[in-house]
C-alpha positions in Angstrom: 2.3 7.6 14.9 -1.3 6.7 14.2 -1.3 9.1 11.2 1.8 7.5 9.7 0.3 4.0 10.1 -3.0 5.2 8.6 -1.3 6.9 5.7 0.9 3.9 4.9 -2.1 1.6 5.1 -4.0 3.8 2.8 -1.1 4.0 0.4 -0.7 0.2 0.5 -4.4 -0.3 -0.2 -4.3 2.1 -3.2 -1.2 0.5 -4.6 -2.6 -2.9 -4.1 -5.9 -2.0 -5.7 -4.2 -0.3 -8.7 -1.9 -3.3 -9.2 -4.8 -5.8 -9.0 -6.7 -3.7 -11.6 -3.7 -3.7 -13.9 -3.4 -7.5 -13.5 -7.1 -7.9 -14.2 -6.9 -5.8 -17.4 -3.9 -7.7 -18.6 -5.6 -11.1 -18.1 -8.6 -10.0 -20.1 -10.4 -9.0 -16.9 -13.8 -10.7 -17.3 -14.3 -11.3 -13.6 -15.2 -14.9 -12.7 -14.1 -16.8 -9.6 -10.5 -17.3 -10.7 -9.7 -13.6 -10.9 -11.3 -12.9 -7.5 -9.4 -15.8 -6.0 -6.1 -14.5 -7.5 -6.9 -11.0 -6.1 -7.6 -12.5 -2.7 -4.3 -14.4 -2.7 -2.5 -11.3 -3.8 -4.0 -9.2 -1.0 -3.2 -12.0 1.5 0.4 -12.1 0.2 0.8 -8.3 0.5 -0.5 -8.3 4.1 1.8 -11.3 4.9 4.9 -9.6 3.5 4.1 -6.3 5.0 3.7 -7.9 8.4 6.9 -10.0 8.0 9.1 -7.1 6.7 7.8 -4.4 9.0 8.2 -1.8 6.2 8.3 1.8 7.2 6.1 4.1 5.1 9.1 5.3 3.1 10.3 1.8 2.4 6.7 0.7 1.4 6.5 3.6 -1.0 9.7 2.6 -2.8 9.4 -1.2 -2.3 5.9 -2.0 -3.6 6.3 -0.6 -7.1 9.5 -2.5 -7.6 8.1 -5.7 -6.1 5.1 -5.5 -8.3 7.3 -5.3 -11.4 9.3 -8.2 -10.1 6.1 -10.2 -9.6 4.8 -9.2 -13.1 8.0 -10.6 -14.7 7.7 -13.8 -12.8 4.0 -14.1 -13.7 4.8 -13.6 -17.4 7.5 -16.3 -17.2 5.1 -18.7 -15.4 2.3 -18.0 -17.9 4.7 -19.0 -20.7 5.6 -22.2 -18.8 2.0 -23.1 -18.3 1.4 -22.6 -22.0 4.3 -25.0 -22.8 3.1 -27.5 -20.2 -0.4 -27.5 -21.8 1.2 -28.1 -25.2 3.3 -31.0 -23.8 0.6 -32.7 -21.8 1.3 -36.2 -23.2 2.4 -38.9 -20.9 6.2 -39.5 -20.5 5.5 -43.0 -21.6 4.2 -42.0 -25.0 6.8 -39.2 -25.6 9.9 -39.7 -27.7 13.3 -39.1 -26.2 13.6 -35.9 -28.2 10.2 -34.6 -26.9 11.3 -35.5 -23.3 14.6 -33.8 -23.8 12.8 -30.6 -25.0 10.5 -30.8 -22.1 13.4 -31.1 -19.6 15.4 -28.3 -21.4 12.3 -26.0 -21.2 12.0 -26.7 -17.5 15.7 -25.9 -16.9 15.2 -22.7 -19.0 12.2 -21.8 -16.8 14.3 -22.2 -13.6 17.1 -20.2 -15.1 14.6 -17.5 -16.1 13.4 -17.3 -12.5 17.0 -17.0 -11.3 17.7 -14.3 -13.9 14.7 -12.2 -12.7 15.7 -12.6 -9.1 19.3 -11.5 -10.0 17.9 -8.5 -11.8 15.7 -7.3 -8.9 18.0 -8.3 -6.0 20.2 -5.1 -6.3 17.1 -3.0 -6.6 15.7 -4.5 -3.4 19.0 -3.8 -1.6 18.8 -0.2 -2.6 15.4 0.1 -1.1 15.6 -2.1 2.0 18.3 -3.0 4.5 19.9 -6.4 3.7 18.2 -7.9 6.8 14.8 -7.0 5.3 15.8 -8.3 1.8 16.7 -11.7 3.5 13.4 -11.6 5.3 11.6 -11.0 2.0 13.0 -14.1 0.4 12.2 -16.2 3.5 8.7 -14.6 3.8 7.9 -15.5 0.2 8.7 -19.2 0.9 6.8 -19.0 4.2 3.8 -17.5 2.3 3.7 -20.4 -0.1 3.6 -22.9 2.8 0.9 -20.7 4.5 -1.2 -20.6 1.4 -0.9 -24.4 1.0 -2.1 -24.9 4.5 -5.0 -22.5 4.0 -6.0 -24.6 0.9 -5.7 -27.8 2.8 -7.9 -26.4 5.6 -10.5 -25.2 3.1 -10.6 -28.7 1.6 -10.9 -30.4 5.0 -13.8 -28.0 5.8 -15.5 -28.8 2.5 -15.2 -32.5 3.2 -16.7 -32.1 6.6 -19.6 -30.0 5.2 -20.3 -32.3 2.2 
């Protein structure tokens, strides 16, 4: 049993490391704090999901490559959204009705894009994992967001106390 756990942990570590390196190369990879923070969050998320889903080594081998592709597609969509938001950074008060309509339409298209990606990967997740674990995955992703926000809040509270 220890060998299986050790092997699955090693596999997870290698997969995570390769995925983080691929992300870093795609982002232009120059290091800096932001890339390291993103890698830390990604590692934290992988540990969080692994714990919540109780993946077997076989499930982990099949799940992580598909999940990483899913996350890559979501990240690409989010990057596009961030670019649009930066371009539309004017105040609502100074925007024309047409500009506001475009902004709202873009936001709806973004949410539809997220849904389309989820619909694309949901059947793949169901092929890899029992439906109970697929349901746990979706809940764990939401729980992780809350967990991450709480960690950020705690870090800010500590920084206020220290400074």
